[in-house]
VOGU-3710 file (C-alpha; in Angstrom, 3 decimals, decimal comma):
1> mpqnpqkaay> -46,071/-2,912/-2,345  -43,165/-3,466/-4,856  -39,569/-3,968/-3,503  -37,084/-1,414/-3,772  -35,282/-1,977/-7,028  -31,958/-0,897/-5,451  -32,402/-3,540/-2,142  -33,532/-6,753/-4,564  -30,559/-6,033/-6,676  -28,185/-5,880/-3,680
11> qaltsfeaea> -29,716/-8,778/-2,224  -29,209/-10,719/-5,635  -25,611/-9,648/-5,729  -25,156/-10,969/-2,160  -26,402/-14,182/-3,335  -24,068/-14,404/-6,471  -21,234/-13,143/-4,151  -21,805/-16,595/-1,863  -22,283/-18,615/-5,449  -18,761/-17,167/-6,581
21> dklmgalsiw> -16,920/-18,086/-3,408  -18,421/-21,975/-3,848  -17,254/-21,556/-7,897  -13,903/-20,430/-6,735  -13,352/-22,992/-4,293  -14,179/-25,836/-6,546  -11,233/-24,910/-9,271  -9,044/-27,515/-10,182  -6,063/-25,785/-9,616  -6,082/-25,856/-5,950
31> glpfrsiyss> -5,253/-29,462/-6,461  -2,106/-28,457/-7,708  1,541/-27,719/-6,323  1,405/-24,469/-4,539  4,572/-23,474/-6,355  3,138/-24,297/-9,974  0,279/-22,283/-8,719  1,909/-19,083/-7,232  4,674/-19,405/-9,897  2,785/-19,099/-12,665
41> vilgadvafs> 0,899/-15,568/-11,361  4,298/-14,341/-10,311  5,559/-14,816/-13,797  2,266/-13,019/-15,340  2,772/-9,976/-12,955  6,562/-9,940/-14,312  5,336/-9,685/-17,873  3,184/-6,555/-16,874  6,474/-5,220/-14,958  8,738/-5,721/-17,489
51> ggrfktdrkp> 6,782/-5,453/-20,688  7,287/-8,971/-21,616  10,426/-10,713/-21,834  12,679/-11,871/-24,829  11,612/-9,016/-26,810  12,912/-5,522/-27,607  9,248/-3,806/-27,943  8,188/-3,507/-24,655  5,550/-1,402/-22,834  6,087/-1,971/-18,892
61> dgekgatmla> 2,705/-1,603/-16,838  4,068/-1,347/-13,464  0,907/-0,572/-11,571  -1,115/-3,631/-13,208  1,612/-6,023/-12,102  1,101/-4,976/-8,405  -2,296/-4,897/-8,840  -1,562/-9,038/-9,459  0,409/-9,153/-6,481  -1,797/-7,671/-4,531
71> rltywrtyls> -4,630/-9,929/-5,784  -3,186/-13,049/-4,795  -4,271/-12,719/-1,336  -7,991/-13,069/-1,889  -6,729/-16,922/-3,057  -4,710/-17,592/0,216  -7,306/-19,746/1,904  -7,667/-21,672/-1,117  -3,835/-21,764/-2,315  -3,513/-23,449/1,614
81> tataelgrdl> -5,064/-26,727/0,174  -2,698/-27,003/-2,519  0,384/-29,569/-2,176  3,822/-28,824/-1,114  5,714/-30,802/-4,021  8,416/-29,051/-5,856  9,199/-30,353/-8,462  12,732/-31,269/-10,312  12,914/-27,790/-11,492  10,273/-24,744/-12,036
91> qnaldvvtpe> 9,999/-25,727/-15,560  8,805/-29,048/-14,166  6,205/-27,196/-11,566  4,995/-25,558/-14,913  4,637/-28,385/-16,737  1,696/-29,580/-14,757  -0,636/-26,315/-15,224  -2,781/-27,134/-18,292  -4,132/-24,614/-20,665  -7,666/-25,522/-19,140
101> mhaeirqali> -5,921/-24,366/-15,354  -4,439/-21,018/-16,847  -7,753/-20,200/-17,788  -9,153/-21,120/-14,549  -5,990/-18,932/-12,778  -7,022/-15,861/-14,878  -10,887/-16,434/-13,872  -9,159/-16,598/-10,404  -7,571/-13,267/-10,757  -11,038/-11,570/-11,877
111> yahfcelmpf> -12,951/-13,083/-8,887  -9,909/-11,403/-6,844  -10,650/-7,933/-8,422  -14,659/-8,791/-7,558  -13,633/-9,517/-3,959  -11,913/-6,119/-3,985  -15,016/-4,365/-4,783  -17,703/-6,227/-2,559  -17,080/-4,392/0,546  -18,009/-1,116/-0,816
121> ahrgafrieq> -20,859/-2,716/-2,474  -21,507/-3,582/1,231  -21,428/-0,602/2,725  -23,614/1,089/0,217  -20,901/3,090/-1,861  -22,062/1,833/-5,336  -25,629/2,444/-6,737  -26,211/-1,774/-7,562  -28,443/-2,102/-11,066  -29,588/-5,903/-12,301
131> tadgfrlsyp> -28,805/-6,484/-16,117  -29,764/-9,231/-18,277  -26,583/-10,936/-17,484  -24,975/-9,710/-14,431  -24,996/-6,632/-12,553  -24,140/-2,921/-13,008  -22,259/-1,051/-10,027  -21,672/2,803/-10,436  -21,410/5,601/-8,189  -24,540/7,373/-6,968
141> nedaahyeal> -23,638/10,546/-8,396  -20,787/12,911/-9,743  -19,554/13,815/-6,181  -19,214/10,342/-5,128  -16,991/9,521/-7,886  -15,215/12,917/-7,565  -14,362/12,357/-3,820  -13,495/8,369/-4,639  -10,390/9,703/-7,071  -9,602/12,345/-4,689
151> dviaselalt> -9,221/9,459/-1,678  -7,375/7,244/-3,951  -4,960/10,034/-4,898  -4,449/10,919/-1,030  -4,001/7,214/-0,206  -1,089/7,167/-3,220  0,716/9,783/-2,026  0,562/8,600/1,405  2,394/4,942/0,180  6,117/4,400/0,762
161> alekhfpfdp> 8,362/6,024/-1,609  11,159/4,608/-3,418  12,895/7,894/-4,080  14,474/6,604/-7,378  15,220/3,391/-9,263  18,111/1,488/-8,970  21,286/2,011/-11,365  21,664/-1,735/-12,615  25,095/-2,141/-13,333  25,049/-5,305/-15,493
171> apylrmietw> 28,615/-6,374/-15,734  28,588/-8,388/-12,578  25,388/-9,892/-13,290  26,155/-11,270/-16,579  29,457/-12,699/-15,016  27,546/-14,265/-11,853  25,264/-15,898/-14,509  27,614/-17,570/-16,448  29,382/-19,109/-13,360  26,056/-19,822/-11,599
181> prldgdfiga> 25,782/-21,483/-8,800  29,090/-20,778/-7,790  29,260/-17,236/-6,338  32,147/-15,239/-6,067  32,966/-11,684/-4,895  30,718/-10,038/-7,442  27,613/-11,887/-5,375  28,411/-9,590/-1,971  29,425/-6,198/-3,835  26,174/-6,586/-5,992
191> lrdaynfhlk> 24,096/-7,116/-2,690  25,743/-4,533/-1,133  25,267/-1,947/-3,741  21,355/-2,454/-3,612  21,469/-2,767/-0,083  22,939/0,360/0,355  20,561/2,027/-2,302  17,410/0,750/-0,621  18,581/2,000/2,997  19,180/5,436/1,795
201> nvhedifiga> 16,369/5,978/-0,656  12,938/4,352/0,523  11,117/7,058/2,770  8,349/6,932/4,981  7,501/8,141/8,393  7,968/5,879/11,457  4,132/5,103/13,016  4,979/4,259/16,691  8,059/5,702/18,531  11,431/4,474/18,832
211> eayervlgft> 10,948/2,807/22,458  7,840/1,712/21,671  9,208/-0,364/18,910  11,310/-2,809/20,960  9,238/-3,129/23,916  6,093/-4,011/21,584  8,003/-5,888/18,963  11,497/-6,765/19,805  13,420/-5,144/17,535  14,509/-1,700/16,888
221> heefkrvraa> 13,021/0,535/13,889  16,900/0,924/12,693  17,065/-2,737/12,358  13,480/-3,400/10,821  15,168/-0,718/8,101  18,634/-2,666/7,773  16,505/-5,822/7,378  13,841/-4,446/5,255  16,988/-3,039/2,819  18,510/-6,477/2,858
231> lmaygtwclg> 15,377/-7,951/1,605  14,748/-5,611/-0,882  18,129/-5,850/-2,231  17,856/-9,788/-2,621  15,110/-9,213/-4,574  17,198/-6,711/-6,704  19,717/-9,262/-7,191  17,050/-11,732/-8,803  15,967/-9,587/-10,782  19,312/-8,903/-11,950
241> manaaeagam> 20,073/-12,121/-12,706  16,740/-12,566/-14,177  17,837/-9,731/-16,604  21,456/-11,272/-17,539  19,973/-14,711/-18,375  17,355/-12,912/-20,407  19,941/-10,823/-22,228  22,060/-14,452/-22,500  18,815/-16,140/-24,127  18,196/-13,301/-26,599
251> qekgdlhtyf> 21,862/-13,642/-27,869  22,215/-17,144/-27,997  21,017/-20,067/-29,896  20,266/-23,692/-29,148  20,744/-25,318/-26,278  22,360/-22,033/-24,705  19,363/-20,387/-25,661  17,202/-22,850/-23,898  19,424/-22,772/-20,663  19,054/-18,957/-20,022
261> akeclewlap> 15,723/-18,723/-21,148  14,889/-21,468/-18,395  17,168/-19,523/-16,146  15,394/-16,179/-16,539  12,189/-18,004/-15,078  13,781/-19,653/-12,338  15,181/-15,709/-11,515  11,745/-14,636/-11,542  10,244/-17,212/-9,347  13,172/-18,292/-7,087
271> lhvskmvlgv> 12,844/-20,925/-4,999  16,269/-20,437/-2,619  17,495/-22,396/0,314  15,909/-20,378/3,659  20,083/-20,680/5,042  21,078/-18,984/1,981  18,679/-15,904/2,156  18,997/-15,598/6,147  22,897/-16,050/6,165  22,491/-13,137/2,846
281> tdqiagvprd> 20,832/-11,051/5,511  22,572/-11,534/8,278  25,971/-10,404/6,447  24,712/-7,460/4,795  22,453/-6,140/7,254  24,410/-7,080/10,385  21,146/-7,618/12,737  21,266/-10,520/15,221  20,034/-13,696/13,625  17,030/-13,960/16,647
291> rvdkilryfq> 16,091/-10,235/15,634  15,935/-10,836/11,967  13,645/-13,821/12,615  11,482/-11,503/14,562  11,140/-9,283/11,700  10,891/-11,928/9,129  7,263/-13,210/11,319  5,696/-10,330/9,256  7,070/-11,071/5,916  6,726/-14,893/5,491
301> epavagatis> 4,156/-17,746/5,714  3,551/-21,175/5,439  2,802/-21,944/1,882  0,351/-24,952/2,640  -1,456/-26,148/5,590  -0,563/-23,338/8,324  -1,579/-20,184/9,610  -1,171/-17,064/7,048  -0,661/-13,452/7,414  -1,503/-11,956/3,876
311> gegylapiqv> -5,142/-10,216/2,958  -6,726/-7,160/2,240  -4,049/-6,378/-0,586  -0,692/-7,689/1,379  1,124/-10,378/-0,181  3,476/-12,015/2,435  6,542/-11,732/0,072  8,373/-15,322/1,649  6,566/-18,248/1,323  8,022/-21,078/3,204
321> lgdsfllspr> 8,029/-24,527/1,512  10,181/-26,951/3,673  13,416/-25,612/4,262  13,626/-23,282/1,132  11,798/-19,975/0,753  9,420/-19,497/-2,584  10,137/-15,628/-3,316  8,587/-13,030/-5,347  11,128/-10,612/-5,936  8,819/-7,593/-6,682
331> alqlmtpern> 7,121/-8,561/-3,451  10,131/-8,084/-1,589  10,547/-4,462/-2,993  6,289/-3,696/-2,893  5,104/-5,464/0,145  7,823/-4,559/2,933  6,644/-1,171/4,134  6,203/-0,540/8,016  2,837/-0,374/7,592  2,602/-4,176/6,688
341> ilyvlnqvdr> 4,509/-4,749/10,153  1,210/-3,378/11,903  -1,210/-5,078/9,531  -0,098/-7,955/10,482  0,065/-7,550/13,951  -3,576/-6,264/14,014  -4,303/-9,466/12,345  -2,706/-12,135/14,539  -2,568/-10,382/17,940  -5,447/-8,141/18,158
351> kqfdelvsge> -5,370/-7,816/22,081  -1,350/-6,899/21,890  -1,948/-4,164/19,029  -4,868/-2,525/20,760  -3,024/-2,410/24,328  0,569/-1,748/23,091  0,548/-0,464/19,938  -2,858/1,800/19,034  -2,188/4,141/21,629  1,067/4,885/19,706
361> lepsllvhar> 0,149/5,928/16,397  -1,803/9,105/16,776  1,260/10,848/19,010  3,784/9,572/16,431  1,456/11,158/13,785  1,435/14,172/15,499  5,297/14,332/15,962  5,759/14,108/11,976  3,097/16,907/11,593  4,306/19,308/14,158
371> pifealpgve> 7,344/20,606/12,044  5,441/20,847/9,152  2,925/23,128/10,588  5,619/25,346/12,016  7,185/25,506/8,725  4,077/27,607/7,775  5,192/31,276/7,906  4,240/32,897/11,121  2,444/30,147/12,555  2,889/28,790/16,008
381> iktnviwagr> 1,876/25,140/17,124  0,792/23,441/20,495  -0,600/20,041/20,535  -2,633/17,819/22,938  -4,671/21,082/23,936  -7,286/20,570/26,850  -9,844/23,146/26,745  -13,304/23,116/27,437  -13,276/19,214/28,619  -11,834/18,195/25,446
391> eidivgycpk> -8,449/17,811/24,033  -7,670/19,096/20,693  -4,513/17,258/18,627  -3,126/20,275/17,342  -3,924/24,130/17,592  -2,058/26,648/15,297  -2,383/30,308/15,445  -0,732/33,190/13,070  -0,286/36,312/14,904  0,014/38,350/12,082
401> tnsavqvqak> -3,145/37,287/10,368  -4,775/36,658/14,002  -6,162/33,091/12,543  -6,078/30,110/14,231  -6,869/26,146/13,204  -8,120/23,426/14,937  -7,051/19,678/13,800  -8,091/16,461/14,947  -5,982/13,944/13,891  -6,739/10,124/13,351
411> aaipangarm> -3,817/7,783/12,657  -5,652/4,259/11,472  -3,170/1,528/9,812  -2,724/3,094/6,138  -3,827/1,011/3,392  -1,673/-1,202/1,167  -3,858/-0,235/-1,610  -6,239/2,747/-2,378  -9,525/0,675/-1,629  -9,153/-0,163/1,918
421> trqletntlk> -11,328/2,659/3,619  -13,602/1,228/6,524  -11,576/2,608/9,271  -10,125/5,461/7,486  -13,597/6,580/7,184  -15,162/5,926/10,995  -12,106/7,566/12,131  -12,370/10,547/9,853  -16,187/11,000/10,758  -15,314/10,741/14,266
431> aveqleafek> -12,554/13,598/13,946  -15,642/15,498/12,652  -17,701/14,773/15,575  -15,064/16,354/17,766  -14,217/19,469/15,590  -18,054/19,999/15,367  -17,831/20,103/19,203  -15,036/23,029/19,517  -17,013/24,908/16,526  -20,114/25,261/18,175
441> lapaekdemi> -18,109/27,777/21,326  -18,683/31,062/21,633  -16,465/33,409/19,807  -15,203/34,849/22,728  -14,531/31,690/24,474  -12,350/30,283/21,302  -10,433/33,627/21,833  -9,785/32,897/25,355  -8,417/29,406/24,583  -6,189/31,574/21,927
451> rttfkvdaen> -5,218/34,189/24,722  -4,622/31,146/27,271  -2,406/28,950/25,028  -0,327/30,916/23,296  0,129/33,760/26,140  -1,073/36,397/23,391  -3,724/39,429/23,537  -5,942/38,086/20,738  -9,737/38,868/19,672  -11,729/38,089/16,807
461> vrwssavlsr> -9,819/35,584/15,686  -10,738/33,649/12,371  -10,648/29,513/12,390  -10,750/27,086/10,545  -11,040/23,281/11,332  -9,096/20,083/9,594  -8,832/16,233/9,702  -5,458/15,108/9,935  -4,762/11,083/8,295  -1,900/8,611/7,870
471> ssfgtvrawe> -3,425/8,613/4,239  -6,609/8,927/3,193  -10,450/9,815/4,375  -12,688/7,400/2,780  -15,817/7,346/0,962  -18,189/9,924/-0,079  -19,954/9,925/3,075  -16,563/11,150/4,941  -15,695/13,346/2,235  -19,094/15,388/2,800
481> amqgrgalnl> -18,481/15,249/6,198  -15,538/17,289/6,141  -16,896/19,908/3,741  -15,571/23,131/4,866  -12,663/21,926/7,041  -9,078/20,588/5,735  -8,431/17,059/4,796  -4,654/16,951/5,365  -1,943/13,861/5,161  1,257/14,545/5,864
491> qllqgivndv> 2,312/14,688/2,317  -0,753/17,290/1,270  0,127/19,455/4,445  4,140/19,673/2,916  2,780/20,725/-0,494  1,030/23,536/1,250  4,047/24,544/3,238  6,343/24,084/-0,248  3,398/26,580/-1,712  3,726/29,393/0,587
501> saedafdlat> 7,247/29,701/1,783  7,556/32,659/0,149  4,912/34,354/2,040  5,410/36,339/5,059  2,360/35,068/7,148  0,096/31,921/6,531  -3,373/32,877/7,043  -4,761/29,425/8,626  -8,463/30,361/8,028  -7,430/29,710/4,497
511> lpdramktms> -6,315/26,103/5,370  -8,949/24,063/4,109  -9,266/25,727/0,810  -5,454/25,670/0,719  -5,588/21,837/1,084  -8,499/21,290/-1,679  -6,468/23,732/-4,043  -3,382/21,163/-3,169  -5,270/18,276/-3,723  -6,781/19,570/-6,793
521> diagkgfksw> -3,962/20,752/-8,656  -2,524/17,435/-8,323  -5,517/15,336/-9,275  -5,844/17,820/-12,260  -2,510/16,300/-13,199  -2,726/12,615/-12,146  -6,406/12,281/-12,874  -7,031/10,466/-16,318  -11,048/9,266/-16,314  -13,617/6,800/-15,259
531> reetldvfgt> -14,457/4,318/-17,414  -16,389/1,179/-17,244  -15,074/-2,174/-17,224  -16,807/-5,931/-17,574  -15,434/-8,659/-15,299  -16,848/-11,902/-16,158  -17,134/-13,780/-13,101  -17,781/-17,455/-13,266  -20,079/-16,003/-16,405  -21,922/-13,215/-14,836
541> kiiiplldld> -20,863/-9,904/-16,262  -20,439/-7,220/-13,588  -19,856/-3,962/-14,709  -17,780/-1,971/-12,647  -16,295/1,791/-12,552  -12,631/1,804/-13,249  -10,422/4,952/-12,354  -7,517/5,654/-14,454  -4,574/7,880/-13,254  -1,605/8,652/-14,839
551> epeigrsraa> 0,779/6,830/-12,364  3,906/8,479/-13,506  2,660/11,437/-12,674  1,041/10,607/-9,325  5,014/9,359/-8,650  6,622/12,626/-9,445  3,930/14,258/-7,034  4,944/12,014/-4,270  8,749/12,351/-5,047  8,031/16,150/-4,911
561> llrr> 6,441/15,865/-1,254  8,988/14,075/0,168  10,534/15,529/3,555  14,276/14,925/3,693
//
């Protein structure tokens, strides 16, 4: 009997995956100093973030820069084998990277992209075909591609939001770059300005209760926010110094041009004495050093020869080399959301996470969701309702429309990017199973539940069901399971509230349709297209589906859904 072509293609792809892992490990760059390899990628990412230094015609691509940083996490095992040599300065460290090694770095980044996709292939999300020179991965049908796009957008909406861009005043930075390494009053003033900005303008929902924060983690949520704002401010200061050095290089010629150009690169991949970074953090955050140290455990790792915490799109922004910190200023801003504390704790101490944290995630999600539900016109809310031997996380009822909704909340750790979906999907399917059990009850029993729970005289209540997530829901399998039910995260729920604020009473039976309309309206603005791209992974051509989003439009949608 001939073998199933899909199965044969999958087996061939997994065989190639193992071969690619070996080829990755055999690259010569892993024999270089860590600073040389890491800084090369950090500088490459800055080209995307900035649109290119030392020129006036720029097209910044922040999404590409962030993706490069995230893909470094797939190198982490290999990077740990690099050497700890620092070199005289950054230029000296970079000089050992030959053109051939730069080509290897580009190949390693392509390999990392391949690594992002393979979990989806293993879970059967792709149709896999063998081609003459490799493989083609595609979604099995239009629905699968459509739901994948919706899931990515839902995840993007739930990411930690920086409400606005920091308003750089170039004057103090231009003065500081002239006097560096001597620091004066401009230094702390610039850092305090950036600290206050980030403390005020970073928006995210607390993931576990305030009491659990200190009991489990050893520091308060407020202390975390202050230290995070200090780290972000330090990154902002480094970028401001890089911008000032770049301005100097573009204005000067000869030796001064060369000096400022080198200084610009030093500030984009700074190696600073750890005492300086910690001292600044102490001074502007005002958090006791022992608690700063506990917080930094989730954001720093040994650059070489030690246990690491980076992975699955999360890059620890502080790499420890001896008594110095090798920093990525952009990672200090992008990789310090609260969710990464939970991600790291789940990786390094699963027992503590399971015993002390996991049970806090859903109650915290319900705390955030309740006031949004209650903002729906005429809607009353009860949480943790026990009925017919089962618990319903949220039951909503609107007397004026005689409509109700049952909601099951699932609060897996949100992804660092839009593609980490395995646990999310498992949770979504479990939620649907729970919703189905209540949906099977007789209408009279459901009416009785409303009468008992809300102390009203109700009958013939019209119902809907919904899944509430912290971020997204999973692949097409999860979305198809949710059909006819609402797919909600806090941002989409807020979008519904915004849309119906002028209504007298909300019909909860229409919640699934309203949720899909809100999602579709955002997707209509933010979705651009699916296209195919070819990855050359060590000579094997892999054609993949690539989602193009209008990132500025997604950002505007995210900002419009902020709850202040």
